[in-house]
C-alpha positions in Angstrom: 22.4 9.3 -1.1 22.6 11.7 1.4 26.2 12.7 0.7 25.9 12.5 -2.9 22.4 15.2 -2.5 24.8 17.2 -0.1 27.2 17.9 -3.1 25.3 17.6 -5.8 22.4 20.4 -5.4 19.1 19.6 -8.0 20.3 16.3 -8.7 18.0 15.0 -11.4 17.2 12.4 -13.9 19.6 13.8 -17.2 16.8 12.7 -19.6 13.1 13.6 -20.0 10.8 10.6 -18.9 9.6 10.2 -22.8 13.2 9.9 -24.0 14.1 7.0 -21.6 14.8 3.4 -22.5 14.0 0.4 -21.1 15.3 -3.1 -21.3 12.6 -5.7 -22.5 11.9 -7.4 -19.0 8.2 -7.1 -18.2 8.0 -7.6 -14.6 10.9 -4.8 -13.8 11.0 -1.5 -15.7 15.1 -1.6 -15.9 16.5 1.5 -17.7 19.0 1.0 -20.7 21.7 3.7 -19.0 20.8 6.2 -16.1 22.3 9.9 -16.9 22.1 12.2 -14.2 22.1 16.2 -14.0 22.9 18.5 -11.2 23.2 22.2 -10.8 26.8 23.3 -9.9 25.8 26.9 -9.8 25.9 27.6 -6.3 29.1 25.7 -4.8 29.1 27.6 -1.6 25.2 26.1 -0.8 26.3 22.5 -1.6 29.4 22.7 0.2 27.3 23.5 3.4 25.0 20.3 2.6 21.8 22.5 2.2 20.2 20.6 -0.6 16.9 20.5 -1.4 14.0 18.2 -0.2 12.9 15.1 -2.4 9.6 16.7 -3.1 11.7 19.7 -4.5 13.7 17.9 -6.8 12.5 16.9 -10.5 10.1 13.9 -10.6 11.7 10.6 -10.7 10.3 8.0 -12.5 7.1 7.3 -11.9 7.0 10.0 -8.9 4.3 13.2 -9.6 4.9 16.4 -7.7 1.9 17.6 -5.6 0.8 19.4 -2.5 -1.8 19.0 0.1 -4.9 21.5 -0.1 -6.7 20.8 2.3 -7.2 18.7 5.9 -9.4 18.1 8.6 -9.8 16.0 11.9 -12.1 13.7 11.1 -12.2 11.6 14.4 -10.0 11.4 17.5 -6.7 10.6 16.2 -7.8 10.8 12.6 -6.6 13.5 10.1 -8.0 13.9 6.6 -5.6 15.2 4.0 -6.4 16.3 0.5 -3.9 15.9 -1.9 -3.6 17.6 -5.9 -1.4 17.8 -8.4 1.1 20.6 -8.8 0.0 20.8 -12.7 -2.7 18.7 -14.2 -4.4 16.0 -11.9 -3.6 13.0 -9.9 -4.6 9.5 -11.6 -7.2 7.9 -11.5 -8.4 5.4 -8.8 -10.3 2.3 -7.9 -12.0 1.4 -4.5 -9.3 -0.5 -2.4 -6.4 1.6 -3.9 -4.0 2.8 -2.2 -1.8 5.8 -3.0 2.4 5.8 -1.8 3.3 9.4 -0.5 6.8 10.8 0.3 7.0 13.3 2.3 8.9 16.5 2.9 10.8 14.7 5.4 11.8 11.4 3.3 9.3 9.3 4.3 7.2 6.9 2.3 4.2 5.7 3.6 1.1 3.9 1.8 -2.5 4.9 2.9 -6.0 3.9 1.3 -7.3 6.3 -0.9 -10.9 7.2 0.3 -13.8 9.5 -0.5 -16.3 10.0 -3.2 -14.4 9.1 -6.6 -14.8 12.2 -8.6 -13.2 13.2 -12.1 -11.6 16.6 -10.2 -7.9 14.7 -9.9 -7.8 15.3 -6.1 -6.7 12.7 -4.0 -8.2 11.9 0.1 -6.3 9.6 2.7 -7.5 9.7 6.0 -4.2 9.3 8.3 -4.8 7.1 12.0 -2.0 8.9 14.7 0.0 5.9 15.7 2.2 7.0 19.0 4.2 3.3 18.6 4.7 4.0 14.8 7.8 4.9 12.6 7.0 8.3 12.4 4.9 8.7 9.3 1.8 9.2 10.9 3.1 11.4 13.3 4.6 14.1 10.7 1.4 13.6 8.5 -0.6 15.0 11.9 1.6 17.5 13.1 4.0 18.8 10.4 2.3 18.4 7.0 0.1 22.0 6.9 -1.7 22.9 3.6 0.1 23.8 1.0 3.1 21.1 2.0 5.0 19.6 -0.8 5.3 16.1 -1.2 5.5 13.4 -3.8 3.4 10.5 -5.4 3.1 7.3 -7.4 0.2 6.1 -9.1 -2.0 4.0 -7.1 -1.8 0.2 -7.0 -4.9 -1.9 -5.9 -4.1 -5.1 -4.4 -7.9 -5.2 -2.7 -10.1 -4.3 -5.4 -13.6 -4.9 -5.5 -14.3 -7.5 -8.2 -17.1 -10.2 -8.9 -20.6 -9.7 -9.7 -22.7 -10.7 -6.3 -23.7 -9.6 -3.2 -20.6 -8.4 -0.9 -20.5 -7.5 2.9 -17.8 -5.0 4.1 -16.4 -5.4 7.6 -14.4 -2.4 8.8 -12.2 -2.2 11.9 -11.1 1.4 13.2 -9.0 3.2 10.2 -9.6 0.3 8.1 -13.0 1.8 7.2 -10.8 4.0 4.6 -11.4 2.0 1.6 -14.8 0.6 2.7 -16.4 4.2 2.2 -15.8 4.0 -1.7 -16.3 0.2 -2.1 -19.7 0.6 -0.7 -20.2 3.4 -2.7 -18.7 1.6 -6.1 -20.6 -1.6 -5.0 -24.5 0.0 -4.8 -23.5 2.2 -8.3 -23.1 -1.1 -9.9 -26.4 -2.2 -8.7 -25.0 -4.9 -6.0 -26.3 -5.4 -2.8 -24.0 -4.2 -0.8 -23.8 -3.6 3.3 -21.3 -2.5 5.9 -20.3 -3.2 9.2 -18.3 -0.6 10.8 -16.4 -1.7 14.4 -14.5 0.9 16.6 -13.7 0.9 20.6 -16.0 4.7 20.7 -18.0 6.6 18.3 -15.7 9.6 18.3 -12.5 7.4 17.5 -14.2 6.2 14.5 -13.8 8.1 11.5 -16.7 8.9 8.9 -19.1 7.0 11.3 -21.9 9.6 10.3 -21.0 9.5 6.4 -21.2 5.6 6.6 -24.7 5.5 8.7 -26.3 8.4 6.0 -26.1 5.3 3.5 -28.9 3.7 5.4 -29.8 2.1 8.6 -31.0 -1.0 7.1 -27.5 -1.7 5.2 -25.1 0.0 7.4 -24.2 -1.4 10.8 -21.9 1.4 13.0 -20.6 -0.9 16.5 -18.9 1.0 19.0 -17.9 -1.4 21.1 -17.6 1.0 24.4 -21.6 1.5 23.9 -22.9 -1.9 22.2 -20.0 -4.3 23.8 -18.1 -7.2 21.7 -19.8 -7.7 18.1 -20.7 -11.7 17.6 -18.9 -11.7 14.4 -19.9 -15.5 13.8 -23.1 -14.7 14.5 -23.3 -11.7 11.6 -21.5 -14.2 9.2 -24.1 -17.2 9.6 -26.9 -15.4 8.4 -24.7 -14.6 5.1 -26.1 -15.9 1.6 -23.4 -18.3 0.5 -22.8 -16.1 -2.9 -21.4 -13.1 -0.8 -17.7 -12.0 -1.2 -16.6 -10.5 2.3 -14.3 -7.9 2.3 -12.4 -7.1 6.1 -9.8 -4.2 6.6 -8.5 -3.5 10.1 -6.6 -4.9 13.0 -5.3 -8.3 12.8 -6.9 -9.8 15.6 -10.2 -8.8 13.6 -9.0 -10.0 10.3 -8.2 -13.4 11.8 -11.6 -13.8 13.2 -13.3 -13.4 10.1 -11.4 -15.3 8.3 -11.9 -18.3 10.5 -15.6 -17.1 10.3 -15.6 -17.4 7.0 -14.0 -20.5 6.3 -16.6 -22.3 9.1 -19.3 -20.6 6.7 -17.9 -21.3 3.5 -17.7 -18.1 2.4 -15.2 -16.1 0.2 -12.5 -13.5 2.1 -10.8 -10.9 0.8 -9.0 -8.8 3.6 -6.2 -6.1 3.5 -3.5 -5.6 6.4 -2.1 -2.6 7.5 0.6 -4.8 9.4 3.3 -7.4 8.3 2.5 -11.0 8.9 4.7 -12.6 12.0 6.9 -15.7 11.0 10.1 -16.8 12.8 13.2 -16.0 11.5 15.2 -18.5 13.0 13.9 -21.1 10.6 15.2 -19.6 7.5 17.2 -22.1 5.2 19.7 -21.1 2.6 18.3 -21.3 -1.3 19.3 -20.2 -4.6 17.4 -18.0 -6.9 17.9 -18.0 -10.8 17.3 -15.0 -13.7 15.1 -16.7 -16.6 17.1 -13.9 -18.5 20.4 -14.9 -18.5 20.6 -17.8 -16.2 22.4 -16.7 -13.2 22.1 -18.3 -10.3 22.6 -16.1 -6.9 22.4 -17.7 -3.5 20.4 -16.3 -0.8 21.8 -17.0 2.4 19.7 -17.8 5.6 19.7 -14.3 6.7 19.2 -12.3 3.7 16.3 -11.3 1.8 15.7 -11.8 -2.2 15.8 -8.4 -2.4 18.7 -7.3 -0.8 20.7 -10.4 -2.9 18.7 -8.8 -6.5 20.2 -5.4 -4.9 23.6 -6.2 -4.1 24.2 -7.7 -7.7 23.0 -4.2 -8.9 19.6 -5.7 -10.3 17.0 -2.9 -9.1 13.4 -4.1 -7.8 11.3 -1.0 -6.4 10.4 -1.7 -3.0 9.2 0.8 -0.2 7.7 -0.8 2.7 10.4 -4.0 2.9 7.6 -6.0 5.5 5.4 -7.2 2.9 2.7 -5.1 3.0 2.4 -2.4 0.2 3.1 -5.3 -2.7 5.4 -3.1 -4.7 8.4 -5.4 -5.0 6.3 -8.1 -6.7 7.8 -10.2 -8.9 7.0 -13.1 -11.1 8.2 -16.9 -10.6 8.7 -19.4 -13.1 9.9 -22.2 -11.3 10.0 -23.3 -7.6 8.0 -23.4 -4.1 7.6 -20.2 -2.5 7.3 -19.5 1.3 4.8 -16.7 1.2 5.3 -14.4 4.3 3.4 -11.3 2.9 0.2 -9.9 4.0 -1.1 -8.9 -0.1 -1.8 -11.7 -1.7 -4.9 -14.1 -1.5 -5.1 -17.7 -0.8 -6.0 -18.1 -4.2 -2.7 -15.7 -5.5 -0.8 -18.0 -3.0 -1.5 -21.1 -4.3 -1.2 -20.3 -7.5 2.9 -19.9 -6.8 3.7 -17.7 -9.6 4.7 -14.6 -7.7 6.4 -13.3 -4.7 7.4 -10.3 -2.7 10.8 -10.1 -2.5 11.2 -8.4 0.6 10.0 -11.0 2.7 9.2 -14.0 1.5 11.5 -16.9 0.0 12.0 -20.2 -0.9 10.3 -23.2 0.6 12.7 -25.5 -1.5 16.0 -25.1 -2.9 15.9 -22.7 -6.1 13.1 -20.0 -7.4 13.5 -19.2 -10.8 12.5 -15.5 -10.9 11.0 -13.4 -14.3 13.7 -11.2 -14.1 
């Protein structure tokens, strides 16, 4: 794709969004045809390989162009960034949703939307600098000033605030980002809501003062350096059985909350930032069948369903390729699934009717996919 972009400046779809036609497949929006257009007026620029950045190219299907309108430091190693559309407003979102952002360096990352839900058409994300990460957070900290051009896709929500009963929100570190709007939404709906916010040090805990301002009786901010280790089991043992526990943060915290919730018979919903750990050496080959055509494709022990579909020319949108973003979700008609994602709940996994094709596999011989 880089070579193509070098040779064809301003490569873009050749049809307007409203003129594109799609095959009648519900789970994947497959285009009937894909015409492209590009500029040929600056031949020297193309030969020199100076092509526009992704954020300068016309909107692809589902992408919107935008820019950074504000940024501020909200904690040690945490920067808050406010985004707006170049034209019109960014789509509305619900608490727990995450935004998919394409940076000027072509990286695509997902971040939980945070802050107050307003009708101003802007999005706010808070980004923790990860020294050992893949570079996205470092870029957003160091190379994304106000005015920077970005692109975004409409928000997705695999961590919604659901039900009507009381809620207990447990956040660890940067996991506070979805909890701020969830707490506000629960209160606005008249639901009893409490927040437990855990961190190492107070200066590293983004939005700690904002959280505490919502009420000392309902919000616990717990920096371990000041207070020592928080007793999760003791806290969860006092929760009423009709309470839903929501947790977002480091894997160790989530596992501790899930185990305690199971012990006390509580419903727990979690959002993870890191991929699930599994042993690839146990992989077995299997087959996938496309329901629309009946075609059967083999998936080797060292392959993913996503890669096999791509090689066959069947496009399934995917971003993280680690099972954390939920972009590559595909429906399953028949077969047992070996779930390896970090998105689906226990109940959704038990239903065995959807799969993240970037990491999950078949637990038997064949899966029939809604493709």
